[in-house]
C-alpha positions as CSV (number, residue, x, y, z in Angstrom):
1,M,-82.8,90.7,-0.7
2,S,-79.6,90.6,-0.1
3,A,-77.8,86.7,-0.1
4,P,-76.7,85.5,2.9
5,R,-72.9,85.2,3.6
6,L,-70.8,83.5,5.8
7,L,-69.6,84.7,9.3
8,N,-67.1,82.7,9.8
9,A,-64.9,80.9,6.9
10,D,-64.2,78.2,9.2
11,L,-66.9,77.2,11.2
12,R,-69.1,74.5,10.4
13,L,-71.9,73.2,12.3
14,A,-72.4,69.5,12.5
15,L,-76.6,70.4,13.2
16,G,-76.5,74.5,14.3
17,E,-79.6,75.3,15.6
18,G,-81.1,78.0,18.2
19,P,-79.4,81.1,17.6
20,V,-79.3,83.8,20.3
21,W,-78.6,87.4,20.3
22,D,-77.0,88.3,23.1
23,A,-77.4,91.6,23.3
24,D,-75.6,92.2,27.1
25,N,-72.0,91.1,26.0
26,N,-72.5,91.9,21.9
27,R,-72.1,88.2,20.6
28,L,-74.0,85.4,18.9
29,L,-74.4,82.4,20.9
30,V,-75.5,79.4,18.1
31,A,-75.9,75.5,19.6
32,D,-74.1,72.5,17.8
33,I,-76.9,69.8,18.9
34,T,-74.8,66.5,18.7
35,A,-71.7,68.1,19.2
36,C,-73.2,69.0,22.9
37,V,-71.6,72.4,22.7
38,I,-72.8,76.4,22.8
39,H,-70.6,78.8,21.1
40,A,-69.8,82.8,21.2
41,L,-69.5,84.5,18.2
42,S,-68.4,88.2,17.6
43,P,-70.8,89.9,15.3
44,D,-68.1,90.0,12.9
45,G,-67.3,86.3,13.1
46,V,-64.6,85.6,15.5
47,L,-65.2,82.2,17.8
48,L,-65.1,83.7,21.4
49,R,-65.6,81.0,23.6
50,S,-67.1,77.4,23.5
51,W,-69.3,75.9,26.6
52,H,-69.5,72.0,26.3
53,F,-72.4,70.2,27.4
54,P,-72.8,66.7,29.1
55,S,-76.0,65.5,25.8
56,E,-77.4,67.1,22.5
57,V,-78.2,71.0,23.5
58,G,-81.6,71.0,21.8
59,S,-82.6,74.8,22.5
60,F,-81.4,77.7,25.1
61,G,-82.6,81.5,26.4
62,L,-80.7,84.1,28.4
63,C,-82.1,84.4,32.3
64,R,-82.3,87.6,33.9
65,S,-79.7,86.4,36.3
66,G,-77.6,86.3,33.8
67,R,-77.5,81.9,33.6
68,W,-79.0,80.5,30.6
69,I,-81.9,78.2,30.4
70,V,-80.9,75.1,28.2
71,A,-82.7,72.1,27.1
72,L,-80.4,69.4,26.9
73,R,-81.4,65.8,25.9
74,R,-84.0,64.9,28.7
75,E,-84.0,67.6,30.8
76,V,-83.9,71.5,30.7
77,V,-81.4,73.2,33.2
78,L,-80.2,76.2,34.5
79,F,-76.5,76.8,33.5
80,D,-74.2,79.6,34.7
81,P,-71.6,80.6,31.4
82,E,-68.9,82.0,34.0
83,T,-69.0,78.9,36.1
84,G,-70.2,75.5,34.6
85,A,-72.8,75.1,37.4
86,R,-75.6,73.2,36.0
87,E,-79.6,73.0,37.5
88,T,-82.2,70.9,36.6
89,I,-85.7,72.6,36.3
90,A,-87.5,69.7,34.5
91,A,-87.4,66.7,33.8
92,P,-90.8,65.5,32.4
93,A,-90.7,61.8,31.0
94,L,-89.8,61.5,27.3
95,P,-90.4,58.8,25.4
96,A,-87.5,56.8,24.7
97,A,-86.7,57.4,21.0
98,A,-87.6,61.6,21.7
99,R,-84.9,64.7,22.7
100,F,-86.1,68.1,23.4
101,N,-85.9,70.5,20.0
102,D,-86.5,73.9,19.5
103,G,-86.9,76.5,22.3
104,K,-87.5,80.3,22.7
105,V,-88.8,82.2,25.9
106,S,-91.9,83.7,25.6
107,P,-93.2,87.5,26.2
108,D,-93.5,86.9,29.7
109,G,-90.5,85.4,30.5
110,S,-91.4,81.7,30.2
111,F,-89.6,79.1,28.2
112,W,-91.6,77.1,25.6
113,V,-89.7,74.0,24.0
114,G,-90.8,71.1,22.4
115,T,-89.5,67.6,21.6
116,M,-89.4,64.9,18.4
117,D,-89.2,61.8,17.4
118,E,-85.0,60.7,16.6
119,R,-85.9,57.9,14.4
120,Q,-86.6,57.7,10.5
121,P,-90.1,57.5,9.8
122,R,-90.9,59.6,12.8
123,S,-94.0,59.5,14.9
124,P,-96.1,61.9,16.8
125,I,-94.4,60.8,19.9
126,G,-93.7,64.5,20.6
127,T,-94.9,67.3,23.0
128,L,-95.0,71.1,23.3
129,Y,-94.0,72.1,27.1
130,R,-94.2,75.5,29.0
131,I,-92.0,75.9,31.6
132,A,-93.0,79.0,33.8
133,P,-91.0,80.9,36.2
134,D,-91.9,79.0,39.0
135,R,-90.8,75.9,37.5
136,S,-93.4,74.0,36.8
137,C,-93.2,72.3,33.5
138,T,-96.7,72.1,31.5
139,A,-97.4,69.6,28.2
140,I,-99.3,72.1,25.9
141,V,-99.4,69.9,22.8
142,E,-98.9,66.5,22.1
143,G,-99.0,64.3,18.9
144,L,-95.9,65.9,17.3
145,M,-93.4,64.9,15.5
146,V,-90.7,67.0,15.1
147,S,-91.8,70.6,17.6
148,N,-90.1,73.8,16.0
149,G,-90.7,77.6,14.6
150,L,-91.7,79.1,18.0
151,A,-91.9,82.2,17.6
152,W,-94.3,85.6,19.1
153,T,-95.4,89.0,17.5
154,G,-94.1,92.1,18.6
155,D,-97.2,92.9,20.6
156,G,-96.7,89.6,21.9
157,K,-100.7,88.6,21.0
158,A,-99.6,85.8,18.4
159,M,-97.4,82.6,19.1
160,F,-96.4,80.5,15.7
161,H,-95.6,77.0,16.0
162,T,-94.8,74.5,13.7
163,D,-94.0,70.4,13.3
164,S,-91.5,69.6,10.9
165,G,-92.4,66.5,10.4
166,G,-96.3,66.9,10.0
167,G,-95.7,70.1,7.6
168,W,-97.2,73.2,8.4
169,I,-97.5,75.9,10.3
170,E,-100.1,76.7,13.3
171,S,-101.0,80.2,15.0
172,W,-102.1,81.0,19.1
173,D,-103.6,84.0,20.7
174,F,-101.2,84.6,23.6
175,D,-101.6,86.9,26.6
176,P,-98.5,88.0,27.1
177,E,-99.3,88.8,30.1
178,R,-100.5,85.8,31.4
179,G,-98.3,83.5,29.4
180,A,-101.7,81.6,28.1
181,A,-102.4,80.4,24.6
182,S,-105.6,79.8,22.9
183,N,-106.9,79.6,19.9
184,R,-104.8,77.5,18.0
185,R,-105.3,77.0,14.3
186,R,-103.3,75.5,11.1
187,V,-102.7,78.6,9.4
188,F,-100.2,76.8,6.3
189,D,-99.6,73.4,5.1
190,Y,-96.6,72.3,3.1
191,A,-98.0,70.9,-0.1
192,D,-94.9,71.8,-2.1
193,P,-91.1,70.1,-1.5
194,A,-89.8,72.8,-3.1
195,I,-90.0,75.4,0.1
196,G,-88.5,72.7,2.3
197,R,-90.1,71.9,5.8
198,P,-90.8,74.4,8.3
199,D,-87.6,74.7,10.7
200,G,-86.7,76.9,12.9
201,A,-87.8,81.1,13.1
202,A,-88.5,84.6,13.9
203,F,-90.9,87.4,13.6
204,D,-89.8,90.9,12.6
205,I,-91.5,94.0,14.1
206,A,-93.2,94.0,10.7
207,D,-95.0,90.6,11.5
208,T,-93.3,89.0,8.9
209,Y,-92.4,85.6,10.6
210,W,-88.7,84.3,8.8
211,S,-88.6,80.1,8.8
212,A,-86.2,78.2,7.4
213,G,-86.8,75.9,4.2
214,V,-84.6,72.8,5.7
215,R,-83.0,70.8,3.3
216,A,-84.8,73.0,0.1
217,G,-82.5,75.8,0.8
218,R,-85.4,78.2,1.0
219,I,-86.2,81.2,3.3
220,N,-89.3,81.7,3.5
221,R,-92.0,84.5,4.4
222,F,-95.4,84.6,5.9
223,S,-97.5,86.9,7.2
224,R,-99.3,87.3,10.5
225,D,-101.8,85.0,9.2
226,G,-99.8,82.8,7.2
227,R,-99.6,83.8,4.2
228,L,-96.5,82.6,2.2
229,I,-95.1,86.0,1.1
230,A,-91.9,84.6,-0.6
231,S,-89.7,81.9,-0.9
232,D,-85.9,83.0,-1.5
233,P,-83.3,80.9,-2.4
234,Y,-80.3,80.1,0.4
235,P,-76.7,79.2,-0.4
236,N,-77.5,75.8,0.5
237,P,-79.6,73.1,1.5
238,G,-79.5,73.1,5.0
239,P,-80.8,76.2,6.9
240,T,-82.3,75.4,10.5
241,M,-82.6,78.7,12.3
242,P,-82.6,83.0,11.8
243,C,-82.1,84.7,14.4
244,F,-81.6,88.4,14.3
245,G,-79.2,91.0,16.0
246,G,-76.7,93.7,16.1
247,S,-77.1,96.8,17.9
248,D,-80.4,97.7,16.1
249,L,-81.6,94.2,15.7
250,A,-81.6,94.6,11.9
251,T,-79.1,92.0,11.1
252,L,-80.3,88.3,10.7
253,Y,-77.9,85.2,11.2
254,W,-78.9,81.9,10.3
255,T,-77.6,78.5,11.3
256,G,-77.3,75.0,9.4
257,L,-76.8,71.8,9.3
258,R,-74.2,69.4,7.8
259,F,-75.5,66.1,8.6
260,P,-77.2,63.7,8.0
261,L,-76.9,65.2,3.9
262,G,-74.1,63.2,3.5
263,P,-70.6,63.8,1.8
264,E,-71.9,64.4,-1.8
265,A,-73.9,67.2,-0.1
266,I,-71.2,68.6,1.8
267,S,-68.8,68.1,-1.3
268,E,-70.9,70.2,-3.3
269,H,-72.3,72.8,-1.1
270,P,-68.9,74.3,1.1
271,T,-70.8,76.8,3.3
272,L,-73.0,73.7,5.0
273,G,-72.8,73.6,8.9
274,G,-71.9,77.4,8.4
275,V,-73.5,80.4,10.4
276,L,-74.5,82.6,7.5
277,V,-75.4,86.5,7.8
278,M,-77.3,89.3,6.0
279,P,-78.8,92.2,6.7
280,A,-82.6,92.9,7.7
281,P,-85.3,94.3,5.7
282,A,-87.1,95.1,9.5
283,P,-85.3,94.8,12.5
284,G,-86.5,92.0,14.8
285,V,-88.8,91.5,17.3
286,P,-86.7,91.5,20.6
287,I,-86.4,87.9,22.6
288,A,-87.4,87.8,26.4
289,K,-85.2,86.6,29.5
290,F,-86.5,83.5,31.4
291,K,-87.6,85.4,34.5
292,D,-85.3,82.7,37.0
């Protein structure tokens, strides 16, 4: 496997997350959560444009209308990248210490998004929500520390989800027509700190689940049944999430964090917070658009 390299030599994200490949515009979109911004990059790393938001951007996805569905700190909005117009479509009552985190559009066109406890030590105050095209917002799972790692297999019949705080991966049976998840079960527990904690993730068409081993600097790959296939080194300790992109979805882009790793780590690892890129052994699963 080829080692990831910097896509843009100058761009560093404080808390990079949620990369999304925008095929219609041939660009990569990445969020910097704490900077409250989404950046657009060309496939070869040119910074094309940035959009600023009134609060943290936990995650986002594309919509059929051309808008984006964006999880801000305590609300989910539809955002028009051309006009800047925002419309709130979900604002569940969150605990004071919680904010929205990882989210992704499911095969049926719904937006699944979870919350997390920002405090240390963390408590299980997080919830995984499903926001349907009719704008109903349903709590699916409660008792999470850091909801993360949402991804669907190529046939749409399996959904993976993680809790970075709890250190596990779970699998669900998924109905790609109705958007219903069932038969929740734990498939992997992180017992070895050398492979890090489960962060953002994505599936390829070979049913491999690519997971960022945050803080340990690992690229972890799992089979559809949750078996660890490989744990490969990443150029720095802070990978946060992969995204398949390019015209054939055979390029892997990775976001990363700088903070709160501290000045010593930043000095030792100059690529921290950078967007990294590498060829993928197999193309990624295309991500659906929200049915707005």
